[in-house]
N, C-alpha and C positions, 0 to 999 in steps of 0.2 A: 490522393492522400495516402499516407503510409502509417503503419502501426507498429507498436512495440508490444512484446509479450515477455513475461517471465513466469515460469512455472517451476516450483521447487518440489523435490521428492524426498521421501524417507530414505530411499536407497536407489541405486541405478542398476539393479539386477536385469533390467530390460533394455540397457543401453544399446546393445547390438540390434535389437528389434526396432528401436527408434531410428538408428542410423539407416537401416535398410528401408524404413518407411520414407525417410527424407530423400534418400537416393532415388526411390521409385516415384514419389509423388510430386517432388519439387524440381524446378529447373535449375540445376547447379552449374555455376560458372567455374568455380574452383574450390578446392578444399585445402585447408591447412591444419596442422596439429602442432601442439606445443612440444618443443624438444630443447632442453637446456636453456630455458627462459626465452627462447626465440620461437617464431612460428615458421614451420617448414611445409612447403607444398607437398601434396601426396595425391595419388590417383584414387578413383572410386573403388578400384579392385583391392587396393591395399589397406584402406582405412579401417576395415573391420578388425584386422589383426594387430593394430598398433596399440601399445600401452601408453596412454597419455592422460593428462588431467584436463586437457581442453582440445576440442575440435571445433574449427571455425568453417562454416559453410558460407561462401559468397554466392548469392543467387543472381541469375541473369538479369532480373529486373532491378537490381541494385540493393535488394534486401540482404540481411545477414542474420545468421543464427549461430549461436555458440552452445555446444554441449559441454558442460563444465562439471567437474567432480574434484573439487579442491578441499584441502583440509580445513580452511577457515570459513567455509560456507556449505550450505546444503547442496546436494546434487541438483542441477537445474538445466533447463533449456531456456535461453533468453536471446533477445536480439531486437533490432530496430529496422526502420525503413522497409517493413515487409508489407506486401500486398495483403489485403484483408482476406482474400480467398486462401492464401497460404496459411494465414493465422487460423482460419476456420478448419483447415485440414489438420493442422497440428492439434488443435483443441479437440476435434472429434476423435483423433487417434488416442489421446490420453483419457478422454472421457469414457470411451468404449472399452479400453483395454486395461487401464491401470489407475482407476479412480482411488483405489485403496492405498496407493503409494503417494498421492499428492498431499503435500503439506500446506502449500499456499500458492497463489498465483494472481496475476493481474494483467489485463489487456487494455490498451489505451491508444489513443492517437499519439504518434511518435513525437510530434512537436510539443503537444500538451504535456506529455510525460516529463519532458525536460523543463519546460517553463514553470510548471506547478511547484517546483522546488528550487526556483531560481531567485536569488537575492539581488543580482546586479540589474539595476534599473535600465541602463543603456543597452545591455545585452537583450533583456526582455523586449524592449521597444524595437530593437533592430530585428529580432526574429519574428515578432508578432505584428509589428507595424504601428502599434499603439499600446497604451497602458489602459486596461479596462477600468471602469469606474469602481469596481469592488476591490481593487488592489490598494493596499495601505502602504504608503511609503514613510519610513521612519527616519528622522534626522540621524546622521552619523555623529556620534558624540566626539569623534576624533577630528571632525572637520571644523576649522576655525577660519572664518571669512577673512580674506586678505593676508593670511599668514603665509610665510614662505613654504613652498612645496605643496600647497593645497590643490594645485592643478593636477596632482597625481592621486588625489584622494576624492572619493565619491562624496557628494553632499548628503546622500541618503541611501538607504537600501530598502528592498521590499521585505515586508514581514510575510514570510511564507504562511503564517497562521491566518492570513487574510485570503489565501488561495484555497478554493474548495477541493482541489485535487492533490494537495501536498501530502507527503507521507513521512513516516518515521520508521526506522529499521533497528531492531535489536541487534547489537553486535556480540551477544553472548547467549548462552543457553539455547533456546529454540530458534533464535535468529529470525523471529517473526517480523512480517511487514504489516504496518498499520497505515492504511490510506483509504482513498475513495475514488473510484474511477468507473468507467463503463462496465467492465465485467471483472469479477473477483472470485477467487476460490479461498475457502477457509476450512481447514481440517478441524476435527474436535480438539486438537491441541490448543486452539485459541480459547476454548472455554475456561482454561486456567486463568485467563486474564479478562475475558469478556464472557460472562456467564451465558449459557445457551438461550435462556428465555429472551434475552435482548435481541439476539438474531432472529429467534422465532417470531417475535412480535413485529418486526420491521416489515411493512407492507408497501411502502412508498417506492415501488420498483416494478420492473417488468417481470422479473423472475427471482424467486427465492427457493431454489431447488435443493433438496437434501438427497444425496445418493444413499444406496442401501448400506454402505460402509460408514455413513455419517458425514462424508465430505459435503460441504455446502457451496453452491454456486449462486452468486447474486449478480444479476444484470440490472443496472439502474435504469437504463432507457433503451429504446429500440435500436436507434441508428447510432453507431459509434462515431460517425462523422459529425453528428449534431451536438457534440459535447459542450459547445459554447453557447447554446441557447439558454436563456435565463431559467426556463423551467427545468433544464437538465442540470445546470449548476445548482439549482435549488435542491434537486434530488441528492447531489453529492453532499451538500450540507446536512440534509435531512438524515442521511445514513450516518454521518459522523456523530451527530447529536443524539440520535436514537440509541446507538450502541455504545456511546461513551468513549469513542476511540481516542480523542485527544487527551482526556484526563489520564487514562492509564498509559498511553504512549509517552506522554511527557514524564511520567513517573519512571518509566522503564528506559528512557533514552535521554541523552544530554545533547544540547545544541546551543551554540552561541546566538546572541541576539534574539532569543525566543521571547515572544509576547504571549503571556498566558491568556487563553480565551475566557470570556466572561459569560455569565448567565447560561451556563450549561445545564440542560434539563436532567442529564444523567452524569453522575460522577463516580468513577471506579477507582479504588485504591487497594493495594495489598497491605497497607499500614493500619495500625490501631484497630484491628479487628477484635471483636469480643469473643466470638466462638469459632469463626471460620477462617479461611485464608484469603478470601476476596470480599470486599465490601462494596455494595452498590447503593448509591443514594439517588433516589428519583424524586424530582420536584414536579408535582402534578396539582394544578389548581392551588388550593390552600393547604396542601398536605405534603409532608416529607416522608417518603417511604424508604426505610433502611433495611436492606437484606444482606445476609452474609452466606457465602457458599464455601464448600470444600473445593479443593483444587480441580475436581472434575467439572466444576462449573454447572453442575446439575443439582447436587444435593444441597438444599437450603437448610441451614442450621440455626438461623436467627432472623427474626423479622420484627420491626417496630414501625408504627405509624404515628407521626406527630402532626399536630395542627401547626400551620405556619401563618404568622401575621407579620409580613414583611413586604417592602416595596418590590423586591426581586429575589428570586431563589439564590442568586449568587451572593447578595448582601447578607442574607440569612445564614448562608453557609459560612461566610467569613466570620460573622459574629460568633457562631457556635464554635468555630475552629480556634479562635483566639480568646474565648471566654475565660 
């Protein structure tokens, strides 16, 4: 099995240190750097002195890593098809040396990383070999049976909202990633959108570690190769629902063919706040708890608890919303 990783940073002041670490600890087949929109090969001795926005390392076992510092994204190291031991080495390096610079990150099985955001039914089946029972296939409204040209149009597509590992990415401001996979990093910048107490209270995982600088590392299950076990898929869903990821991510991002999730126990919004900047609505038993926070995601400025008499939290929410 091979793995993908993506770790983004506030700045790349340590880029040369990272390059030297990769050259020393990983088995490099070749190196390329971006020059005039093309990639050009370069030697290990010369790579440190090159000014470029992208450096690509091809590893001897087939893995690949990119060090990227471009204007339209945060500085990051990312790649796929990597051996898990190489991933562990890179993770240990950043954990021990630069946790204060990490903004976000996620590590996952390489194939699962791709398929959990894949809408094409045929491609999914080809790569995985089958369509899991939890995958929801939605009819394509543009497909008309027996109409000319329909052989070029898919009958349906996968709703990524039915996939426990799907993710959403902000294309502006902090450019944060919102998803759920084996291992994840969340800096305090996330508290602007997901208040801190929601992360603190999440315990359905193997690790919920907070570094001295406030960086949080969450590991959902022990073995990254066992991502497809039902109990581990359940942990992915548990994390999404406990911290309200999909409600706030949908508000912050746009996507075609999106199916809104139902019966969310936690709903987060930046809209229609009474006193704060972020509103969290929690449905628990027969109560609805509303809390508002400042943008630090820590300072609570409003709280209200209401009794709920409804068949489902989502039904009650919709009735209140359109009352």
